[in-house]
gemmi code that builds the backbone of each chain (N, CA, C; Angstrom):
import gemmi

chains = {
    "A": [
        ("GLU", (-70.059, -95.366, 32.915), (-69.449, -94.599, 33.717), (-68.915, -93.029, 32.353)),
        ("VAL", (-69.107, -91.989, 33.437), (-69.891, -90.887, 32.914), (-68.335, -89.838, 32.083)),
        ("GLN", (-68.849, -89.573, 30.758), (-67.590, -89.483, 30.262), (-68.070, -88.734, 28.459)),
        ("LEU", (-67.018, -87.637, 28.424), (-67.163, -87.117, 27.199), (-66.114, -87.905, 26.792)),
        ("LEU", (-66.279, -88.060, 24.852), (-64.993, -88.925, 23.865), (-65.370, -88.350, 22.585)),
        ("GLU", (-64.619, -87.203, 22.479), (-64.627, -86.607, 21.291), (-63.995, -86.804, 20.126)),
        ("SER", (-64.529, -86.893, 18.704), (-64.354, -87.644, 17.635), (-63.858, -86.659, 16.867)),
        ("GLY", (-63.006, -87.181, 15.712), (-63.306, -86.013, 14.328), (-61.860, -85.148, 14.035)),
        ("GLY", (-61.411, -84.837, 14.820), (-60.640, -83.792, 14.507), (-59.281, -84.685, 14.082)),
        ("GLY", (-58.265, -83.329, 12.650), (-57.503, -84.094, 11.659), (-56.530, -83.288, 11.132)),
        ("LEU", (-56.048, -83.782, 9.906), (-55.237, -82.881, 9.464), (-56.261, -82.315, 8.302)),
        ("VAL", (-56.439, -80.660, 8.189), (-56.742, -80.263, 7.252), (-56.393, -78.723, 5.993)),
        ("GLN", (-56.605, -78.689, 5.088), (-56.048, -77.596, 4.884), (-56.552, -75.780, 4.818)),
        ("PRO", (-55.858, -74.802, 4.725), (-56.238, -74.043, 5.105), (-58.070, -73.824, 4.201)),
        ("GLY", (-58.952, -73.138, 4.781), (-60.010, -72.753, 4.039), (-60.972, -73.384, 4.064)),
        ("GLY", (-60.613, -74.864, 4.673), (-61.052, -76.133, 4.160), (-62.454, -76.463, 5.893)),
        ("SER", (-63.293, -77.181, 5.650), (-63.928, -77.800, 7.218), (-63.736, -78.451, 7.865)),
        ("LEU", (-63.958, -79.465, 8.609), (-64.041, -80.089, 9.576), (-65.418, -79.723, 10.703)),
        ("ARG", (-65.725, -81.475, 11.227), (-67.060, -81.500, 12.375), (-66.650, -82.707, 13.124)),
        ("LEU", (-66.428, -82.117, 13.955), (-66.432, -82.631, 15.351), (-67.518, -82.931, 16.168)),
        ("SER", (-67.293, -84.050, 16.588), (-68.562, -85.107, 17.493), (-68.199, -84.789, 19.269)),
        ("CYS", (-69.055, -85.094, 20.159), (-68.108, -85.544, 21.044), (-69.686, -86.702, 21.871)),
        ("ALA", (-69.220, -87.516, 22.580), (-70.391, -88.462, 22.187), (-70.398, -89.014, 24.315)),
        ("ALA", (-71.447, -88.288, 24.561), (-71.634, -88.074, 26.232), (-72.187, -89.674, 26.801)),
        ("SER", (-71.679, -90.092, 27.998), (-72.352, -91.337, 28.769), (-72.627, -91.284, 30.181)),
        ("GLY", (-72.981, -91.899, 30.975), (-73.264, -91.999, 31.891), (-74.197, -91.006, 32.976)),
        ("PHE", (-74.654, -89.893, 32.475), (-75.860, -88.853, 32.396), (-76.393, -88.146, 31.519)),
        ("THR", (-78.049, -87.626, 32.288), (-78.434, -87.153, 31.629), (-78.044, -86.443, 30.406)),
        ("PHE", (-77.685, -86.107, 29.144), (-76.848, -85.138, 28.546), (-78.401, -84.331, 28.502)),
        ("LYS", (-79.500, -84.602, 28.189), (-79.909, -83.473, 27.155), (-80.772, -82.534, 28.846)),
        ("ALA", (-80.045, -82.971, 30.083), (-80.446, -81.814, 30.907), (-79.225, -80.369, 30.787)),
        ("TYR", (-78.631, -80.819, 30.517), (-77.596, -80.201, 30.492), (-76.550, -79.321, 29.422)),
        ("ALA", (-76.266, -77.612, 29.522), (-75.441, -76.801, 28.240), (-74.003, -77.447, 28.006)),
        ("MET", (-74.284, -77.298, 27.054), (-72.364, -77.658, 26.623), (-71.967, -77.097, 25.915)),
        ("SER", (-69.997, -77.137, 25.991), (-69.036, -75.916, 25.450), (-68.875, -76.837, 24.478)),
        ("TRP", (-67.208, -75.538, 23.796), (-66.534, -76.295, 23.296), (-65.438, -75.582, 23.856)),
        ("VAL", (-64.345, -76.248, 23.931), (-63.200, -75.204, 24.500), (-61.804, -75.994, 23.771)),
        ("ARG", (-61.223, -74.956, 23.217), (-59.974, -75.353, 22.729), (-58.639, -75.347, 22.657)),
        ("GLN", (-57.401, -75.305, 22.803), (-55.758, -75.117, 23.290), (-54.696, -75.177, 22.117)),
        ("ALA", (-54.508, -74.087, 21.956), (-53.825, -73.947, 20.643), (-52.179, -74.152, 21.730)),
        ("PRO", (-51.390, -75.174, 20.592), (-49.805, -75.912, 20.733), (-49.497, -74.523, 22.134)),
        ("GLY", (-49.124, -74.709, 22.841), (-48.297, -73.924, 23.746), (-48.934, -72.635, 24.311)),
        ("LYS", (-50.423, -72.628, 24.266), (-51.251, -71.316, 24.678), (-51.979, -71.777, 25.564)),
        ("GLY", (-52.948, -71.777, 25.929), (-53.827, -71.387, 27.066), (-54.851, -71.875, 26.564)),
        ("LEU", (-56.201, -71.856, 27.590), (-57.856, -72.227, 27.572), (-58.100, -70.990, 26.576)),
        ("GLU", (-59.037, -71.706, 25.348), (-59.165, -70.302, 24.711), (-61.380, -71.458, 24.787)),
        ("TRP", (-62.588, -70.390, 25.490), (-63.784, -71.148, 24.789), (-64.053, -70.677, 23.875)),
        ("VAL", (-64.472, -71.387, 23.318), (-65.134, -71.441, 21.740), (-66.126, -71.226, 21.400)),
        ("SER", (-67.127, -71.499, 22.621), (-69.033, -72.348, 21.842), (-69.718, -73.284, 22.939)),
        ("ALA", (-70.676, -72.462, 23.314), (-71.475, -72.833, 24.052), (-72.570, -73.365, 23.362)),
        ("LEU", (-74.043, -74.291, 23.943), (-75.437, -74.272, 23.514), (-75.948, -74.723, 24.675)),
        ("ASN", (-77.440, -74.504, 25.205), (-78.223, -74.620, 25.922), (-78.777, -76.042, 25.691)),
        ("ASP", (-79.560, -77.153, 26.815), (-79.849, -78.029, 27.018), (-80.821, -78.169, 26.172)),
        ("GLY", (-81.406, -77.898, 25.351), (-82.484, -77.489, 24.418), (-82.173, -77.152, 23.011)),
        ("GLY", (-80.662, -76.819, 22.915), (-79.943, -76.624, 21.426), (-80.743, -75.236, 21.015)),
        ("TYR", (-81.390, -74.925, 21.509), (-81.692, -73.662, 20.888), (-81.215, -71.695, 21.071)),
        ("ASN", (-80.509, -71.936, 22.490), (-79.887, -70.888, 22.361), (-78.214, -71.163, 22.220)),
        ("THR", (-76.905, -70.689, 21.235), (-75.700, -70.651, 20.983), (-75.401, -69.324, 21.528)),
        ("TYR", (-74.023, -69.800, 21.613), (-73.334, -68.764, 22.042), (-71.570, -68.857, 21.278)),
        ("TYR", (-71.126, -67.482, 20.488), (-69.647, -68.004, 20.444), (-68.786, -67.326, 20.728)),
        ("ALA", (-67.417, -66.978, 20.275), (-65.957, -66.350, 20.784), (-65.988, -65.774, 19.698)),
        ("ASP", (-65.825, -64.320, 19.805), (-65.937, -63.703, 18.936), (-65.094, -63.805, 17.551)),
        ("SER", (-63.746, -65.474, 18.188), (-62.798, -65.378, 16.802), (-63.582, -66.231, 15.647)),
        ("VAL", (-64.720, -67.443, 16.537), (-64.520, -68.281, 15.808), (-66.604, -67.637, 14.890)),
        ("LYS", (-66.940, -66.143, 15.306), (-68.346, -66.845, 14.859), (-68.883, -66.625, 13.519)),
        ("GLY", (-69.730, -66.761, 12.899), (-69.814, -66.694, 11.734), (-69.225, -67.997, 10.577)),
        ("ARG", (-68.586, -69.081, 11.013), (-67.147, -69.250, 10.993), (-67.498, -71.171, 11.603)),
        ("PHE", (-67.601, -71.439, 12.977), (-68.475, -72.381, 13.270), (-69.657, -72.312, 13.828)),
        ("THR", (-70.353, -73.693, 14.307), (-71.791, -73.372, 14.444), (-71.395, -75.083, 15.087)),
        ("ILE", (-72.119, -74.627, 16.484), (-72.323, -75.389, 17.473), (-74.382, -76.880, 17.444)),
        ("SER", (-74.223, -76.958, 17.313), (-75.335, -78.516, 17.551), (-75.158, -79.604, 18.560)),
        ("ARG", (-76.766, -80.180, 18.649), (-76.618, -81.458, 19.569), (-77.636, -82.099, 19.305)),
        ("ASP", (-77.580, -83.984, 19.649), (-78.818, -85.233, 19.044), (-78.573, -85.156, 20.482)),
        ("ASN", (-79.491, -84.458, 21.290), (-80.222, -85.372, 22.291), (-80.436, -86.891, 22.321)),
        ("SER", (-81.563, -86.857, 21.240), (-81.760, -88.458, 21.152), (-80.255, -89.550, 21.016)),
        ("LYS", (-79.056, -88.500, 20.915), (-77.978, -89.693, 20.639), (-77.263, -88.716, 21.488)),
        ("SER", (-77.335, -88.355, 22.769), (-76.041, -87.650, 23.635), (-74.770, -87.545, 22.885)),
        ("THR", (-75.512, -86.461, 21.420), (-73.853, -85.843, 21.199), (-74.056, -84.883, 21.108)),
        ("LEU", (-72.939, -83.827, 20.455), (-73.259, -82.744, 20.826), (-71.542, -82.756, 19.268)),
        ("PHE", (-71.485, -81.759, 18.405), (-71.012, -81.018, 17.454), (-70.814, -80.132, 17.168)),
        ("LEU", (-69.349, -79.955, 16.251), (-68.638, -78.641, 16.290), (-68.334, -78.147, 15.101)),
        ("GLN", (-69.167, -77.746, 13.972), (-69.025, -77.217, 12.001), (-67.763, -76.452, 12.262)),
        ("MET", (-67.050, -76.877, 11.702), (-66.043, -75.440, 11.729), (-65.751, -75.239, 10.600)),
        ("ASN", (-65.643, -74.161, 9.770), (-65.993, -73.373, 8.656), (-64.570, -72.833, 7.776)),
        ("SER", (-64.245, -72.526, 6.450), (-63.441, -71.403, 6.576), (-62.400, -71.244, 7.449)),
        ("LEU", (-61.219, -72.570, 7.498), (-60.697, -73.064, 9.022), (-59.141, -72.556, 8.311)),
        ("THR", (-58.262, -71.544, 9.866), (-57.230, -71.121, 9.420), (-56.138, -71.279, 10.317)),
        ("PRO", (-54.826, -71.291, 10.074), (-54.051, -72.202, 10.851), (-54.010, -71.580, 12.177)),
        ("GLU", (-54.649, -70.336, 12.184), (-55.453, -70.102, 14.158), (-56.237, -70.834, 14.602)),
        ("ASP", (-56.939, -71.409, 13.899), (-57.989, -72.534, 14.609), (-56.812, -74.028, 14.315)),
        ("THR", (-55.560, -74.071, 14.792), (-55.438, -75.713, 15.095), (-55.234, -75.531, 16.572)),
        ("ALA", (-55.780, -76.416, 17.140), (-55.736, -76.731, 18.744), (-56.162, -77.990, 18.764)),
        ("VAL", (-56.342, -78.041, 20.379), (-57.098, -79.374, 21.225), (-58.063, -78.970, 21.026)),
        ("TYR", (-59.240, -79.046, 20.518), (-60.903, -79.699, 20.832), (-61.287, -80.037, 22.174)),
        ("TYR", (-62.058, -79.303, 23.019), (-62.636, -80.491, 24.809), (-63.761, -80.110, 24.354)),
        ("CYS", (-64.873, -80.771, 23.797), (-65.832, -80.893, 24.782), (-66.167, -80.499, 26.117)),
        ("ALA", (-66.662, -79.601, 26.847), (-67.594, -80.057, 28.556), (-68.929, -79.401, 28.717)),
        ("LYS", (-69.130, -80.167, 29.560), (-70.413, -80.313, 30.213), (-70.942, -78.888, 31.661)),
        ("ASP", (-71.307, -78.517, 31.395), (-72.381, -77.297, 32.065), (-72.821, -77.870, 33.344)),
        ("GLY", (-72.411, -77.697, 34.070), (-73.275, -77.861, 35.259), (-75.162, -77.698, 35.271)),
        ("ARG", (-75.356, -76.944, 34.623), (-76.974, -76.526, 34.396), (-77.048, -76.651, 32.962)),
        ("GLY", (-78.607, -76.059, 33.036), (-79.392, -76.773, 31.879), (-78.705, -75.199, 30.317)),
        ("TRP", (-78.710, -74.273, 31.307), (-78.227, -72.985, 30.913), (-76.560, -72.603, 30.507)),
        ("TYR", (-76.154, -72.024, 29.673), (-74.285, -72.004, 29.810), (-74.309, -71.178, 30.547)),
        ("GLU", (-73.541, -71.270, 32.110), (-72.879, -70.435, 32.761), (-71.296, -70.713, 32.914)),
        ("GLY", (-71.316, -72.460, 33.377), (-70.126, -72.762, 33.635), (-70.687, -72.911, 35.432)),
        ("PRO", (-69.680, -73.359, 36.183), (-67.913, -73.445, 35.443), (-68.395, -75.252, 34.705)),
        ("PHE", (-67.714, -75.982, 33.956), (-67.752, -77.213, 33.900), (-67.005, -78.193, 34.400)),
        ("ASP", (-68.173, -78.672, 34.945), (-67.864, -80.183, 36.046), (-67.387, -81.183, 35.288)),
        ("LEU", (-67.078, -81.245, 33.574), (-66.875, -82.643, 33.288), (-66.398, -82.454, 31.671)),
        ("TRP", (-65.022, -83.073, 31.259), (-64.579, -82.393, 30.118), (-63.814, -83.732, 29.034)),
        ("GLY", (-64.137, -83.805, 28.092), (-63.347, -84.892, 27.372), (-61.939, -84.238, 27.460)),
        ("GLN", (-61.049, -85.897, 26.114), (-59.585, -86.069, 26.380), (-58.897, -84.886, 25.310)),
        ("GLY", (-59.748, -84.787, 24.004), (-59.479, -83.467, 23.424), (-59.533, -84.759, 22.113)),
        ("THR", (-59.530, -83.800, 21.130), (-59.415, -83.353, 20.030), (-58.665, -82.735, 18.877)),
        ("LEU", (-57.433, -83.406, 18.073), (-56.726, -82.798, 17.528), (-56.649, -82.077, 16.805)),
        ("VAL", (-56.662, -81.154, 16.430), (-57.435, -80.454, 14.998), (-56.593, -79.532, 14.113)),
        ("THR", (-55.494, -79.932, 13.123), (-54.798, -79.156, 12.468), (-54.785, -78.013, 11.071)),
        ("VAL", (-54.936, -77.636, 11.118), (-54.682, -76.560, 10.129), (-53.506, -76.008, 9.235)),
        ("SER", (-53.797, -76.537, 8.400), (-51.681, -76.195, 7.131), (-51.641, -77.272, 6.032)),
        ("SER", (-51.198, -76.144, 5.414), (-51.592, -76.911, 3.817), (-49.881, -77.990, 3.508)),
    ],
    "B": [
        ("GLU", (-64.147, -56.163, 28.680), (-63.846, -57.361, 29.269), (-62.801, -58.188, 30.126)),
        ("VAL", (-62.729, -58.699, 31.082), (-62.606, -59.125, 32.080), (-60.789, -59.974, 31.945)),
        ("VAL", (-59.691, -59.567, 31.955), (-58.752, -59.948, 32.042), (-58.346, -60.913, 32.697)),
        ("LEU", (-58.146, -62.059, 32.948), (-57.399, -63.165, 34.484), (-55.564, -62.926, 33.892)),
        ("THR", (-55.304, -62.618, 35.163), (-53.618, -62.400, 34.808), (-52.905, -63.510, 35.885)),
        ("GLN", (-52.194, -65.068, 35.904), (-52.139, -65.907, 36.830), (-50.666, -65.589, 37.157)),
        ("SER", (-50.646, -65.376, 38.216), (-49.208, -66.414, 38.859), (-48.658, -67.272, 39.720)),
        ("PRO", (-47.271, -67.404, 39.802), (-46.064, -66.858, 39.076), (-46.688, -67.983, 37.770)),
        ("GLY", (-45.629, -67.822, 36.495), (-45.830, -68.791, 35.247), (-45.510, -70.037, 35.259)),
        ("THR", (-44.214, -70.321, 36.866), (-43.896, -71.709, 37.305), (-43.763, -71.668, 38.416)),
        ("LEU", (-44.744, -72.815, 39.275), (-43.927, -72.780, 40.698), (-43.700, -74.673, 40.973)),
        ("SER", (-42.057, -74.210, 41.134), (-41.606, -75.526, 41.562), (-41.513, -75.803, 43.038)),
        ("LEU", (-41.970, -77.420, 43.046), (-41.943, -77.201, 44.409), (-42.018, -78.385, 44.876)),
        ("SER", (-40.966, -78.656, 45.674), (-40.751, -80.742, 46.569), (-41.813, -80.968, 47.313)),
        ("PRO", (-42.408, -82.396, 46.628), (-43.194, -83.093, 47.751), (-43.222, -82.925, 48.485)),
        ("GLY", (-44.826, -82.056, 49.249), (-44.833, -81.914, 50.441), (-45.034, -80.703, 51.099)),
        ("GLU", (-44.537, -79.712, 49.659), (-44.576, -78.492, 50.134), (-45.560, -78.062, 49.434)),
        ("ARG", (-45.992, -76.745, 50.757), (-47.498, -75.857, 50.057), (-47.536, -75.585, 48.796)),
        ("GLY", (-47.963, -75.274, 48.298), (-48.017, -73.798, 46.981), (-49.010, -73.038, 46.602)),
        ("THR", (-49.050, -71.359, 46.756), (-49.923, -71.032, 46.298), (-50.006, -70.397, 45.484)),
        ("LEU", (-50.607, -70.480, 44.444), (-51.107, -70.069, 43.119), (-52.264, -68.702, 42.880)),
        ("SER", (-51.856, -67.792, 42.448), (-52.402, -66.544, 42.150), (-53.654, -66.265, 41.107)),
        ("CYS", (-54.517, -66.070, 41.106), (-55.321, -64.996, 40.013), (-55.900, -63.916, 39.927)),
        ("ARG", (-55.537, -63.184, 39.248), (-55.930, -61.600, 39.326), (-56.738, -61.000, 38.420)),
        ("ALA", (-58.004, -60.602, 38.214), (-58.894, -59.979, 37.923), (-58.767, -58.236, 37.754)),
        ("SER", (-58.692, -58.160, 36.202), (-58.705, -56.359, 35.719), (-60.056, -55.738, 36.150)),
        ("GLN", (-61.088, -56.376, 36.651), (-62.597, -56.114, 37.197), (-62.781, -57.424, 37.744)),
        ("ARG", (-63.627, -56.458, 38.782), (-64.348, -57.868, 40.070), (-65.449, -58.483, 39.797)),
        ("ILE", (-65.195, -59.771, 40.025), (-66.395, -61.165, 38.835), (-67.138, -61.054, 40.289)),
        ("GLY", (-68.272, -60.707, 39.195), (-69.869, -61.092, 40.036), (-69.922, -62.467, 40.330)),
        ("GLY", (-70.079, -62.159, 41.676), (-71.068, -63.806, 42.444), (-69.723, -64.053, 42.684)),
        ("ASP", (-68.345, -64.157, 42.195), (-67.993, -64.616, 42.942), (-67.351, -65.906, 41.425)),
        ("TYR", (-67.634, -65.221, 40.563), (-67.674, -67.132, 39.774), (-67.052, -67.108, 39.065)),
        ("LEU", (-65.495, -68.134, 39.777), (-64.204, -67.861, 39.908), (-63.968, -69.789, 39.713)),
        ("ALA", (-63.156, -70.527, 38.988), (-62.979, -71.259, 39.145), (-61.838, -71.978, 39.124)),
        ("TRP", (-61.337, -73.299, 39.261), (-60.196, -73.301, 38.614), (-59.825, -75.081, 38.329)),
        ("TYR", (-59.180, -75.000, 36.838), (-59.097, -76.920, 36.769), (-57.702, -76.767, 36.940)),
        ("GLN", (-57.039, -77.869, 36.756), (-56.045, -78.886, 36.258), (-56.012, -79.662, 35.203)),
        ("LEU", (-55.242, -79.348, 34.511), (-54.576, -80.095, 33.169), (-53.286, -80.982, 33.419)),
        ("LYS", (-53.281, -82.072, 32.630), (-52.291, -82.687, 32.936), (-52.614, -83.343, 31.145)),
        ("ARG", (-51.027, -83.445, 31.019), (-50.598, -84.090, 29.730), (-51.291, -84.496, 29.518)),
        ("GLY", (-52.200, -85.531, 28.206), (-53.333, -86.296, 27.546), (-53.809, -86.508, 28.460)),
        ("GLN", (-54.267, -86.030, 29.242), (-55.887, -85.674, 30.233), (-57.138, -85.215, 30.399)),
        ("ALA", (-58.075, -86.142, 30.906), (-59.407, -84.667, 30.259), (-58.910, -83.409, 31.309)),
        ("PRO", (-58.849, -82.129, 30.946), (-58.803, -81.172, 32.056), (-60.064, -82.005, 33.528)),
        ("ARG", (-59.869, -81.169, 34.487), (-60.781, -81.157, 35.868), (-60.807, -79.918, 36.842)),
        ("LEU", (-62.727, -79.745, 36.892), (-62.609, -78.642, 37.719), (-61.816, -79.341, 39.332)),
        ("LEU", (-61.975, -77.854, 39.904), (-60.940, -78.465, 41.134), (-61.955, -77.708, 42.368)),
        ("ILE", (-62.256, -76.399, 41.538), (-62.813, -75.080, 42.846), (-63.847, -74.350, 41.538)),
        ("TYR", (-65.399, -74.128, 42.435), (-65.927, -72.948, 41.376), (-66.854, -72.046, 42.629)),
        ("SER", (-67.023, -70.717, 42.059), (-67.332, -70.353, 43.582), (-66.431, -69.755, 44.376)),
        ("ALA", (-65.004, -69.791, 43.345), (-63.841, -69.051, 44.419), (-63.713, -70.019, 45.318)),
        ("VAL", (-64.138, -71.232, 46.034), (-64.089, -71.386, 47.294), (-64.674, -73.552, 47.186)),
        ("TYR", (-65.545, -73.885, 46.609), (-65.947, -74.481, 46.864), (-65.288, -75.663, 46.640)),
        ("ARG", (-64.665, -77.157, 46.812), (-64.462, -77.915, 46.071), (-65.299, -78.917, 45.469)),
        ("ALA", (-64.675, -79.252, 43.920), (-65.456, -79.568, 43.170), (-65.565, -81.355, 43.320)),
        ("THR", (-66.756, -82.163, 42.938), (-66.999, -83.423, 43.627), (-65.972, -84.379, 43.432)),
        ("GLY", (-65.064, -85.344, 44.245), (-63.397, -86.068, 44.491), (-62.364, -85.234, 44.950)),
        ("ILE", (-62.597, -84.021, 44.638), (-61.111, -83.134, 44.485), (-60.838, -83.120, 46.469)),
        ("PRO", (-59.142, -83.548, 46.368), (-58.552, -83.783, 47.506), (-58.808, -82.945, 47.937)),
        ("ALA", (-58.856, -82.728, 49.623), (-58.820, -81.438, 50.774), (-57.828, -80.700, 50.763)),
        ("ARG", (-56.524, -81.248, 50.123), (-55.308, -80.551, 49.879), (-55.773, -79.741, 49.208)),
        ("PHE", (-55.973, -79.906, 48.186), (-56.759, -78.391, 47.152), (-57.894, -77.276, 47.839)),
        ("SER", (-57.317, -76.223, 47.740), (-58.225, -75.268, 48.761), (-58.179, -73.536, 47.881)),
        ("GLY", (-59.313, -72.795, 47.959), (-59.665, -72.105, 47.187), (-59.707, -70.758, 47.884)),
        ("THR", (-60.006, -69.747, 47.605), (-59.956, -68.543, 48.866), (-59.855, -67.480, 47.535)),
        ("GLY", (-60.292, -65.853, 48.188), (-60.343, -64.296, 47.439), (-61.706, -64.677, 47.133)),
        ("SER", (-62.151, -63.337, 46.985), (-63.069, -62.496, 46.109), (-62.717, -61.353, 45.307)),
        ("GLY", (-63.714, -60.615, 44.530), (-63.836, -59.638, 43.764), (-62.667, -60.049, 43.254)),
        ("THR", (-61.821, -59.387, 43.024), (-60.674, -59.151, 41.820), (-58.821, -60.123, 42.484)),
        ("ASP", (-59.536, -60.872, 43.581), (-57.665, -61.608, 43.966), (-58.417, -62.827, 44.235)),
        ("PHE", (-57.913, -63.677, 43.662), (-58.161, -65.295, 43.728), (-56.359, -66.584, 43.895)),
        ("THR", (-57.119, -67.159, 44.489), (-55.675, -68.072, 45.594), (-56.341, -69.457, 45.592)),
        ("LEU", (-55.689, -70.239, 45.041), (-55.111, -71.833, 44.438), (-54.716, -71.995, 45.311)),
        ("THR", (-54.513, -72.910, 46.010), (-53.901, -73.155, 47.440), (-53.591, -75.337, 47.419)),
        ("ILE", (-52.475, -75.285, 47.702), (-52.000, -76.907, 47.484), (-51.525, -77.242, 48.637)),
        ("SER", (-52.122, -77.480, 49.517), (-51.123, -77.955, 51.211), (-50.511, -78.631, 50.957)),
        ("ARG", (-49.853, -79.508, 50.361), (-49.087, -80.509, 50.298), (-48.721, -81.254, 48.933)),
        ("LEU", (-47.245, -80.421, 48.370), (-47.888, -81.495, 46.631), (-47.359, -82.547, 47.451)),
        ("GLU", (-48.282, -83.669, 45.995), (-47.747, -84.665, 45.754), (-47.752, -84.935, 44.330)),
        ("PRO", (-46.625, -86.083, 43.882), (-46.578, -85.975, 42.672), (-47.216, -85.642, 41.342)),
        ("GLU", (-48.085, -86.513, 42.085), (-49.678, -86.629, 41.096), (-50.254, -85.007, 40.550)),
        ("ASP", (-49.618, -83.662, 41.802), (-49.964, -82.823, 41.195), (-49.491, -81.843, 40.181)),
        ("VAL", (-48.060, -82.438, 39.721), (-47.684, -82.304, 38.792), (-48.312, -81.961, 37.342)),
        ("ALA", (-49.222, -80.615, 37.082), (-50.067, -80.584, 36.024), (-49.904, -78.491, 35.540)),
        ("VAL", (-50.734, -78.345, 35.261), (-51.402, -76.481, 34.599), (-52.460, -76.016, 34.870)),
        ("TYR", (-52.490, -75.045, 36.291), (-53.619, -75.122, 36.803), (-54.040, -73.830, 36.050)),
        ("TYR", (-55.292, -73.529, 35.514), (-56.207, -72.483, 34.857), (-57.022, -71.381, 35.571)),
        ("CYS", (-57.064, -70.528, 36.221), (-58.557, -70.668, 36.547), (-59.718, -69.685, 35.858)),
        ("GLN", (-60.714, -69.753, 36.085), (-61.927, -69.519, 34.742), (-62.632, -68.237, 35.625)),
        ("GLN", (-63.278, -67.236, 35.089), (-64.229, -66.823, 34.931), (-65.587, -66.956, 34.433)),
        ("TYR", (-66.295, -67.086, 35.339), (-68.087, -68.048, 34.185), (-69.163, -66.772, 34.633)),
        ("GLY", (-69.960, -67.348, 34.083), (-71.647, -66.684, 34.242), (-71.934, -66.305, 32.753)),
        ("SER", (-71.462, -64.751, 32.869), (-72.175, -64.541, 31.362), (-71.413, -65.217, 30.470)),
        ("THR", (-69.867, -65.115, 30.228), (-68.728, -65.108, 29.110), (-68.059, -65.992, 30.066)),
        ("SER", (-66.910, -66.847, 29.374), (-65.820, -67.859, 29.465), (-65.010, -66.952, 29.475)),
        ("ILE", (-64.032, -66.505, 30.445), (-62.408, -66.308, 30.136), (-61.472, -67.240, 31.558)),
        ("PHE", (-60.746, -67.613, 30.386), (-59.765, -68.131, 30.835), (-58.414, -67.877, 31.493)),
        ("GLY", (-57.268, -67.942, 32.435), (-56.451, -67.022, 32.575), (-55.338, -67.856, 31.807)),
        ("GLN", (-54.089, -67.919, 31.647), (-53.314, -68.025, 30.562), (-52.596, -69.390, 31.708)),
        ("GLY", (-52.784, -69.971, 32.762), (-52.235, -70.508, 33.406), (-51.106, -70.760, 34.395)),
        ("THR", (-50.710, -71.468, 35.436), (-49.527, -71.538, 35.700), (-49.014, -73.554, 36.021)),
        ("LYS", (-48.293, -73.541, 35.475), (-47.531, -74.900, 35.447), (-46.538, -75.149, 36.928)),
        ("VAL", (-46.972, -75.931, 37.684), (-46.730, -76.355, 39.080), (-45.914, -78.031, 38.486)),
        ("GLU", (-44.384, -77.635, 38.591), (-43.853, -78.712, 38.712), (-42.532, -79.568, 40.101)),
        ("ILE", (-41.881, -80.234, 40.047), (-41.755, -81.176, 41.333), (-40.314, -80.563, 40.777)),
        ("LYS", (-39.666, -79.520, 41.869), (-38.268, -79.604, 42.006), (-37.296, -80.521, 41.928)),
    ],
}
model = gemmi.Model(1)
for chain_id, residues in chains.items():
    chain = gemmi.Chain(chain_id)
    for i, (resn, *xyz) in enumerate(residues, 1):
        res = gemmi.Residue()
        res.name, res.seqid = resn, gemmi.SeqId(i, " ")
        for name, pos in zip(("N", "CA", "C"), xyz):
            atom = gemmi.Atom()
            atom.name, atom.element = name, gemmi.Element(name[0])
            atom.pos, atom.b_iso = gemmi.Position(*pos), 0.0
            res.add_atom(atom)
        chain.add_residue(res)
    model.add_chain(chain)
structure = gemmi.Structure()
structure.add_model(model)
structure.setup_entities()
């Protein structure tokens, strides 16, 4: 089955760190760019970060630049998001999303169900 | 940076009724790189339309996209109960920007 499965969300204190994972199955993971998109409670979608197929071109939203790091392990068909210096404004459901090409462009033709990150003391 | 404005905020329709969702861009979207997504509570988001007018794989024919430049429309020709969701437009390409969403509910 073609799917993306996120994990690693949870409750973390402000200033803390969290690492999200996204396990891909059912397609050739290494051939596609991947992104993280988040949705804060009661808000719309916000693109967070993207990574090309080979993992050497990264892109970040200004709101997370310098704090978040996207990476991938193509041998394990897994995407990661390392989140540091978290603030309450980072509270959201985080989705991983597959691009239709090997480079970041969009649209996102496959999404996971998301993992909830809550930043609170 | 492009701003996408969706209207209406909420669309209340009866089953079988036609619904029209609007997405207006503050600047022309090059290549008509405009997509529509459906978000249902507790489910993975789903790509409906890309390049403004093309249905994604497996999307029912009652969903259609039109428009170019700065004005885009998603039409649901006959609302089904399972279409209750929030719909987002997205500009993609060199950057990825979403509209604020339109909630579709059953009247």
